[in-house]
C-alpha positions as CSV (number, residue, x, y, z in Angstrom):
1,M,34.5,69.3,132.6
2,L,35.8,65.7,133.1
3,I,33.3,62.9,133.2
4,K,34.6,59.4,134.1
5,V,32.9,56.5,132.4
6,E,33.5,53.2,134.2
7,N,31.6,51.1,131.6
8,S,31.7,52.3,128.0
9,N,28.5,50.6,126.8
10,P,25.5,52.9,126.2
11,E,24.0,52.4,129.7
12,G,27.3,53.1,131.3
13,I,27.9,56.2,129.3
14,H,24.5,57.7,130.0
15,N,24.6,56.8,133.7
16,A,28.0,58.5,134.0
17,L,26.6,61.6,132.3
18,S,23.4,61.5,134.5
19,S,25.4,61.3,137.7
20,K,27.7,64.2,136.8
21,L,25.2,66.5,135.1
22,N,21.5,67.4,135.3
23,I,20.8,65.2,132.4
24,K,17.4,64.2,131.1
25,Y,18.0,60.5,130.4
26,R,15.6,58.1,129.0
27,K,15.9,54.5,127.9
28,S,13.5,52.6,125.7
29,G,14.6,49.1,124.8
30,Y,17.8,49.2,122.8
31,E,17.7,53.0,122.6
32,H,19.2,55.5,125.0
33,Q,19.0,59.3,124.9
34,S,20.4,62.1,127.1
35,N,19.6,65.8,126.7
36,F,22.4,67.9,128.2
37,P,21.5,71.0,130.3
38,L,21.5,74.3,128.4
39,K,24.7,75.5,130.1
40,Q,26.5,72.6,128.4
41,G,24.8,73.4,125.1
42,N,21.9,72.3,123.0
43,L,23.4,68.8,122.9
44,I,21.8,65.4,122.5
45,L,23.5,62.0,122.8
46,K,21.6,59.0,121.3
47,S,23.0,55.5,121.8
48,F,21.8,52.2,120.4
49,H,22.8,48.8,121.9
50,F,22.6,46.1,119.3
51,N,23.7,43.2,121.6
52,D,26.8,41.0,121.0
53,G,29.1,43.9,122.0
54,F,28.1,46.2,119.1
55,D,27.1,49.7,120.1
56,F,26.3,52.9,118.1
57,N,26.3,56.5,119.4
58,I,25.3,59.8,117.7
59,L,26.3,63.2,119.3
60,S,24.6,66.2,117.9
61,G,24.0,69.9,118.7
62,D,26.0,72.7,120.3
63,I,28.7,72.4,122.9
64,S,29.0,75.4,125.2
65,T,31.3,73.9,127.8
66,F,34.6,72.1,127.3
67,I,33.7,68.4,127.9
68,Q,36.0,65.4,128.4
69,L,34.9,61.7,128.7
70,E,37.4,59.4,130.3
71,F,36.7,55.7,129.4
72,T,38.1,53.1,131.9
73,E,39.7,50.3,129.9
74,D,39.7,46.6,130.9
75,E,41.2,43.4,129.6
76,N,38.9,43.3,126.5
77,N,39.8,44.7,123.0
78,Y,37.6,47.7,122.0
79,L,37.6,48.5,118.3
80,R,36.2,52.0,117.8
81,Y,35.1,53.8,114.6
82,F,34.5,57.5,114.5
83,F,32.8,59.5,111.7
84,I,32.9,63.3,112.0
85,K,30.3,64.9,109.7
86,K,30.8,68.2,111.5
87,G,32.8,69.2,114.5
88,E,36.0,68.4,116.3
89,L,37.1,65.5,118.5
90,I,40.4,64.9,120.2
91,H,41.2,61.3,121.3
92,T,44.1,60.8,123.8
93,I,45.2,57.2,123.8
94,T,48.3,57.6,126.0
95,P,49.9,60.6,127.6
96,N,52.2,60.8,124.6
97,M,49.7,59.7,121.8
98,R,46.7,61.6,120.6
99,Y,45.0,62.6,117.4
100,R,42.4,65.1,116.3
101,L,39.5,64.6,113.9
102,T,37.5,67.3,112.2
103,D,34.9,67.7,109.5
104,N,34.5,64.8,107.0
105,Y,37.2,62.6,108.7
106,S,36.7,59.0,109.9
107,C,38.9,56.9,112.0
108,M,39.4,53.3,113.2
109,V,41.3,52.9,116.5
110,M,42.2,50.0,118.8
111,A,44.0,50.9,122.0
112,R,45.7,48.3,124.1
113,G,46.9,48.4,127.7
114,E,45.7,49.9,130.9
115,N,45.7,53.5,129.7
116,N,42.2,55.1,130.0
117,Q,40.8,56.6,126.8
118,L,40.2,60.4,126.9
119,F,37.7,61.9,124.5
120,T,37.8,65.7,124.4
121,F,35.1,67.9,122.8
122,P,36.0,71.6,122.5
123,I,33.4,74.4,122.6
124,Q,31.7,74.3,119.1
125,N,28.4,74.6,117.3
126,D,26.4,72.2,115.2
127,V,28.3,69.0,116.0
128,K,27.4,65.8,114.3
129,I,29.7,62.9,115.4
130,L,29.0,59.2,115.0
131,F,30.8,56.6,117.2
132,L,30.7,52.8,116.7
133,Q,32.2,50.6,119.4
134,I,32.8,46.8,119.2
135,E,33.6,44.9,122.4
136,T,35.4,42.2,120.5
137,K,35.2,39.5,123.2
138,R,31.4,39.3,122.8
139,F,31.1,40.4,119.2
140,S,33.4,37.7,117.8
141,I,32.0,34.5,119.4
142,D,30.3,33.1,116.2
143,L,32.3,34.9,113.5
144,K,36.0,34.0,114.0
145,S,36.4,32.1,110.8
146,D,35.0,35.1,108.8
147,F,37.6,37.5,110.3
148,L,40.5,35.6,108.7
149,S,40.0,37.5,105.4
150,L,40.3,40.9,107.1
151,P,43.6,42.8,107.5
152,P,45.5,41.1,110.3
153,V,45.3,44.0,112.7
154,I,41.5,44.2,112.3
155,G,40.9,40.4,112.3
156,N,43.1,39.9,115.3
157,S,41.4,42.6,117.2
158,L,37.9,41.3,116.4
159,M,39.1,37.8,117.6
160,N,40.2,39.5,120.8
161,Y,43.8,38.5,120.4
162,Q,46.1,40.3,122.7
163,S,48.3,43.0,121.2
164,G,51.1,45.0,122.6
165,S,50.6,48.0,120.3
166,H,47.9,50.6,119.5
167,F,46.3,50.8,116.0
168,I,45.1,54.0,114.5
169,Y,43.9,54.7,110.9
170,H,42.1,57.8,109.8
171,S,41.4,59.5,106.5
172,N,38.8,61.7,104.7
173,Y,35.8,59.5,104.3
174,T,34.3,58.6,100.9
175,L,31.0,59.6,99.3
176,S,29.6,56.2,100.1
177,I,30.3,56.7,103.8
178,S,28.8,60.2,103.6
179,D,25.6,58.9,102.0
180,T,25.2,56.2,104.7
181,I,25.8,58.9,107.4
182,N,23.1,61.1,105.9
183,E,20.7,58.2,105.7
184,I,21.2,57.5,109.4
185,L,20.8,61.1,110.5
186,N,17.7,61.8,108.3
187,T,15.8,58.6,108.9
188,Q,12.1,58.9,109.9
189,K,11.6,55.2,110.6
190,E,10.1,54.1,113.8
191,G,9.7,51.0,116.0
192,I,11.3,47.7,115.1
193,I,11.9,48.9,111.5
194,K,14.1,51.7,112.8
195,R,16.1,49.2,114.8
196,F,16.7,47.0,111.8
197,F,17.6,50.0,109.7
198,L,20.0,51.5,112.1
199,E,21.8,48.3,112.9
200,S,22.2,47.5,109.2
201,K,23.5,51.0,108.5
202,A,25.9,50.9,111.4
203,L,27.3,47.6,110.1
204,E,27.5,49.2,106.7
205,L,29.7,52.0,108.1
206,L,31.9,49.4,109.8
207,W,32.3,47.6,106.5
208,L,32.9,50.7,104.3
209,Q,35.5,52.0,106.6
210,T,37.3,48.7,107.0
211,E,37.2,48.2,103.2
212,L,38.7,51.6,102.7
213,Y,41.5,50.7,105.0
214,N,42.0,47.3,103.4
215,K,42.3,48.8,99.9
216,E,44.7,51.5,101.0
217,L,46.8,48.9,102.8
218,K,47.1,46.9,99.6
219,L,47.1,49.6,97.0
220,G,48.1,52.8,98.8
221,Y,46.2,56.1,98.9
222,N,43.9,56.4,95.9
223,Q,44.2,59.9,94.5
224,K,41.3,59.3,92.1
225,L,38.8,58.3,94.9
226,I,36.4,61.1,95.6
227,R,35.9,61.7,99.3
228,Q,33.4,63.9,101.1
229,H,36.2,66.4,101.7
230,D,36.7,66.7,98.0
231,V,33.1,67.6,97.4
232,I,33.7,70.9,99.0
233,I,36.7,71.6,96.8
234,I,34.9,70.5,93.6
235,T,31.9,72.6,94.4
236,K,34.2,75.5,95.1
237,A,35.8,74.9,91.6
238,K,32.4,75.0,89.9
239,D,31.5,78.2,91.7
240,Y,34.8,79.7,90.6
241,I,34.0,78.9,87.0
242,H,30.6,80.5,87.3
243,N,31.9,83.7,88.8
244,N,35.0,84.1,86.5
245,L,33.7,83.3,83.0
246,N,35.5,86.3,81.5
247,K,38.9,84.7,82.4
248,N,41.0,82.2,80.5
249,I,40.2,79.2,82.8
250,T,42.1,75.9,82.2
251,I,41.9,72.7,84.3
252,S,45.5,73.5,85.4
253,S,44.8,77.1,86.5
254,L,41.6,76.0,88.2
255,S,43.3,73.2,90.2
256,R,45.8,75.7,91.5
257,E,43.1,78.2,92.3
258,V,41.1,75.7,94.6
259,G,44.2,73.8,95.9
260,T,43.8,70.4,94.4
261,N,45.2,68.3,91.5
262,E,43.9,68.1,88.0
263,T,43.1,64.4,88.3
264,K,40.9,65.0,91.3
265,L,39.0,67.8,89.5
266,K,38.5,65.8,86.3
267,T,37.2,62.8,88.3
268,G,35.2,64.9,90.7
269,F,33.3,66.9,87.9
270,K,32.4,63.6,86.2
271,K,31.3,62.0,89.5
272,L,29.3,64.9,90.9
273,Y,27.9,66.5,87.8
274,G,28.1,63.9,85.1
275,K,30.1,66.2,82.9
276,T,33.7,66.9,82.0
277,F,35.5,70.1,82.9
278,S,35.2,71.3,79.3
279,D,31.4,70.6,79.2
280,I,30.9,72.5,82.5
281,L,32.9,75.5,81.3
282,R,31.1,75.6,78.0
283,T,27.6,75.2,79.6
284,E,28.3,78.0,82.1
285,R,29.6,80.3,79.4
286,L,26.7,79.8,77.1
287,N,24.1,80.0,79.8
288,K,25.5,83.4,80.8
289,A,25.7,84.4,77.2
290,K,22.0,83.5,76.7
291,V,21.0,85.8,79.6
292,L,23.1,88.7,78.3
293,V,21.6,88.3,74.8
294,E,18.1,88.3,76.2
295,E,18.8,91.4,78.2
296,G,20.0,93.1,74.9
297,Q,22.2,95.7,76.6
298,M,25.5,94.6,75.1
299,S,26.9,94.0,71.7
300,I,27.7,90.5,70.5
301,K,31.4,91.2,70.8
302,E,31.0,92.4,74.4
303,I,29.0,89.4,75.3
304,A,31.5,87.0,73.8
305,N,34.4,88.7,75.7
306,S,32.5,88.8,79.0
307,C,31.9,85.0,78.6
308,G,35.5,84.2,77.9
309,Y,35.4,83.8,74.1
310,T,38.3,85.5,72.3
311,S,37.0,84.4,68.9
312,I,33.6,85.9,67.9
313,S,33.1,83.2,65.2
314,M,33.7,80.4,67.7
315,F,31.2,82.1,70.1
316,I,28.5,82.4,67.4
317,A,29.1,78.8,66.3
318,R,28.8,77.5,69.9
319,F,25.7,79.6,70.7
320,K,23.9,78.3,67.6
321,E,24.9,74.7,68.4
322,R,23.4,75.1,71.8
323,F,20.3,77.2,71.2
324,G,19.5,76.6,67.6
325,D,20.2,80.2,66.3
326,T,22.9,82.8,66.2
327,P,23.1,85.4,69.0
328,G,22.1,88.2,66.6
329,R,18.9,86.5,65.4
330,Y,18.1,85.2,68.9
331,M,18.4,88.8,70.2
332,K,16.1,90.1,67.5
333,S,13.5,87.4,68.1
């Protein structure tokens, strides 16, 4: 289903939806909300108009029908930021240029020219997509001198300078961005406090994403930086340790098992769990050993082997160091 949006501010988007679909649309001050009909899915679009050309949208729920939004472009620059917590979005900039965003990806894009922008949402469940839009002609009136410190392509866009080319930057977003997204989605604030909170957090997303681009522009892609996408891999690595304690697990073998590099795992374990790989492996082994000792169904040698210890004396020493007694005396007590 194609829906044409003549004006891409919140009121224009919601009016376009309302004219095409049987939408329940309500507006309250700066906040707009549309509830899609059930045949399109259990889908809600919330939009917030913060004045000065700065708008914020949150799309959440299930999409049961293929939906396309076609934004009519004009002479203004529009700088757009997308954050995909969960779901899929396809953005067509020109007939020959498009990109796809999925879970834990973020994007900055500035399209120039007369080509309308097409946003495609495939059929999918549990979508959570955040979309910031800056109409730079209005947003930049009082801030032009501050934009000089930004990367040229961003600063020029915010100052509404004409450009003959499109700009796209996307990457896995960082844990800081993930935390801000979660704060936005889970807020229980109401009234004017909610407005202040959402606007400050939307600006925070703008800053964090722009800062990420700026650093990568200067320093290149930072392999050590933990992104939300990496959390899934690092959690998977910890689960693998827990479920395979009888194996000879090394940081090298573990990185191959979960499909990442050793540096990312080392940094990720420290960042997420506050422990090194060796600390996590030892803790998991000894915790399992303690359970087996308490059950009393296996010999000390069998317990050591099942927890990945090839040396009985090393196992006994580690167990006593952790729990204050040898496995044998612990079992008897």
